[in-house]
N, C-alpha and C positions, 0 to 999 in steps of 0.2 A: 867215641868217634875220633877221627884223626884228620889232619889238614894236609893239603898238597897245594903246590903252586903249579897250575896247569899250563901247558904250552898253547892250548887253544880252547875255545869254548863253543863256537858255532860249527855245526856239521855242514856238509855241502848243501843240505836241504834246509838250512837255517833253523835247526833244532838244537837245543842245548840241555845239558844235564849239569846242574850246579852241584848236585849231590849224587853219590853212587852208594847203593845200599838203602835200607829202609828200616824204620822201627815201628811201622804200623802193625806188623804181625799178621797180615792176612794169610790164611792157611794155604791159599791157592796161588800165591804170587808167581807169575812167570818170570819176573826179573831175577829170581834165584837160579835160573837155568844155567847149566854149564857153558852154553854157547856164548854167553856174554862175557866170559873170561874174567870174572871178578877175582882179584888176587887177594882179597881180604874177606873176613867174615861178613856176612850180609848185614848183620845188625851193627857192625863196626863202621858206621857211615863215614864215607870219605867226603869231605867238603872242599870244594875248589875255592880256596880263600881269595884268590885273585880274579874270580869270575867277573865282577863288575868292571874292573879295569880292562880286562880282555874284551868284554862286550862293547864297552865304550869305544875302544880303539877300532874295533872292526866296523861298528855301525857308522862311525865318522868317515870311514873310507869307502863305504858302500855307495855306489852311484845310483842304484835303484832301490827304492824302499820295498819292504817285504813284511810278511808276517813272521814273527819270531815265536817258535813253538817250544814248550817245555812241559815236562811231566809224563811223557809217554813211557819213560823207562823207570824213573824214580820220582816220587812225589816231592815237589819243591816246597811243600808246606808241612814237613815233618816238625816235630816238637823243637828240634834244634834251631829251626828258622826263627823261633821267637826271639832268641838272643842274637843270633848271627846276622839276621836281616840281609842275607845275600840276595834273596829273591826280591825283596823290597827295593834294594839298590839297583838291581837290574831293571826292574819295572820303571823306576824313575828315569833311567837312561833311555829306555825304549820310548817313553813319553817325550822326553826332552828332544830326542833325535827324530821324532815324527814317524816311528815305525808302528806296526800293528803287533798284537800279541794273542797267542792261543795258549791257554794254560789248562793242564789236566791235573785234577786233584781229588782227594776224598776228604779234605780237611776244612773245617770252618775257620781256620786261621787266615784263610784268604780274605775274610772280611776286614781284617786289619788294614788291608791295602785297597779297600774298595774305592777310596777317593782317587787313588792313582789309576785304577782300572777305568773309572769313569772319565778321567781326563784323556786317557789313551783312546777310549771309545768315541769321545767327542771330536777328537782330532783325526783319528783314522778308524781302526776297528779293534775291539778287544773281545775275545770269545772265551768264556769259562766253560770248561768241560768237566762235569761232575760224574763220578762213577757211583751207581746205585746197584746193589745186588740183592738186598734182603729187606723186605717190607717190615717183617717182625723184628723189632729192635733187640729183643732178648737173643734171638738167633744171630742177628747182626753182630752183637757183642762177642759171640763165640767165634764167628768166622773172621771178623775184622776187629780184634780185641783192643788195639791201641790207637784207635781213631774214632772220631765222633760217629754217632749213630745215623742211620738213614733219615730219621725224622729231623735231626739237626741239619743234615745236608739239604733236605727239602727246604728248611728255613733259610739256608744260604741262597738257594735258588730264588726264593721269594724276595730276599733283599736285593739280589742282582736284578730281578724283574722291576723292582721299584726304581732302580737307577737306569733302566732301559739298556742294561748290559746283556747282550745276547748269550744264551746258554745252550749247550749240547749235553745230553746225558748219555753215558755208556751204561747199558744194562748188560753187564758181563762181569764174571761168569755166573750162570745159574747152574748150580751143582746137582748132577743127577742124584736122586734119592734124598736130597736135602732141601733145596729151595726151588726145584724145577716144577713148580705148581702153578695152576691158573690163578689161584688166590694171590700168590706172591707177585706174579707178573702184573695182574690188574691193579694191585695196590701201588706198585712202582709207577705204572702208567698214569694213575690218577694224580700222583704227586707231580709227575712231569707236566700233565695237561694243565693242572691248576697253577703251576709256576710259569706257564707260558713259554716253555722251551722251544727253540727253533727247530731242533732235530733230536732224534733218538737213534743211537747206534746199537744194533744187536746183530751179531754175526751168526747166531744160532743159540739154541738152548743146550748148554753143556759147558765143558771146560777143556782147555788144551794143557797137556802135560809133556814136558821134556825131561831129559836127564837133568837131575839137580832139583828141579821143582817137583818132580813126581815123588822122589824119595821123601822130601819134606812134607808134601801133602799127605802121603800115605801114613807117615808117622803121626801126623796130626789127627787123621781119621782114627787110628788106633787108640789115641788118647781121649778124643772127644766123642767119638761115635763107635763104640766097640762093636766089632763084627763087620763094619762097613768096608774096611780095607779089603777083606776077602771078597766081598761082593763086587767091588771095583775090579779087583784082579781077575776074577772069573769073567766079567763082561768085557773089560777093555784091555787087559794085559798091559802091553807096553805101547799101546796106540797113542799117537799124538793127539788126535781129536777124539774126545769122549762125548758123543752126542747123547742127550737124554732121549728116552723112549717117547717123551712128550714133545719132542722138537717140532714135528709137523703141525700138531694142533696149536701149540703156543705161538709159533711163528706166524700162523694164519691170523690168530687173534692180534698179535703185535702189528702186523702190516695193515689189517683192516681198521683197527682203532686209530692208528696214525693217519691213515688215508682219509678217514671221516673228518678229521680235524685239520687237514692240510699241513701236517707236520712232516718235515723231511725224515725219511726212514730207510734210505738205502745208502750204503757206504759211498758210492760214487758221488751222489749229490751232496752229502755231508762233507766229504773230503774236499770237493770242489769249493764249497762255501768257506771252509776253514782256510783254504790256501789262498783265497783271493784278497789281496791287499786293497784297501779302499782309503783314499785320501778325501776326507770330507771338506777340507779346506780348499783343495784344488779340483775336486770333482772328477778324479781319475781313478782307474783301477789298474792294478798290476798283478801278474801271476808270478808266484815264486814258491815252488814246492819245498816243504820242510818235512 
């Protein structure tokens, strides 16, 4: 890994990336795509070593409180965070300044900071978004080799439930010919329902592939699932959206099961919820897209 002193940390929509690159090793990762203009090897993680100072300066100057989002591009709880604690320091600043937080991760390292998350949520709103793709833990270890298993992530959701910290689950991607099955989907949904998640995001059963991420994905298929790359190439070619043949059936199951339980399951309602800042001290709500 390497370190930089960044010039800025918050985007116009109040999102931040403390790290660039990732060591989780997920074979399908979109963040490898050429369009993100990463100038270093993906596994050579770039850490914005001055992120906490930049964030504190910005939040102190903000006149309107908002939700601060992180994790959409690169997971803030990679193994390097154990020692660097950049995310932890940023959360402490968010809590101290009275802002809300939306965090997206696959890592159980987030439990290290659960006390801070609880403080943020008691004062405003803290939402943890957890990605689940593969109910079978042996297959999960193949597809997402350097991060905790789905069962462990389910345990994280249960711990957050105990603290009354709201959670959203992203079921994405479900890879054609690999984990795009009813058994896999229903297993993931049962984890979500038992953990009391507020919403589940699923844009479709399949995977998106761009230049950069496609080449890596196909090379991984060659290594891990011999013959499957040719099957993908025949069916999808260079398509961006690679929808499973099971998409229609599985998406009906997804929406029906969520509807039965009153769980948010459309992108519009989930993004609206994530974006809404709430001050529990003052009883006000503010909108701030991130």
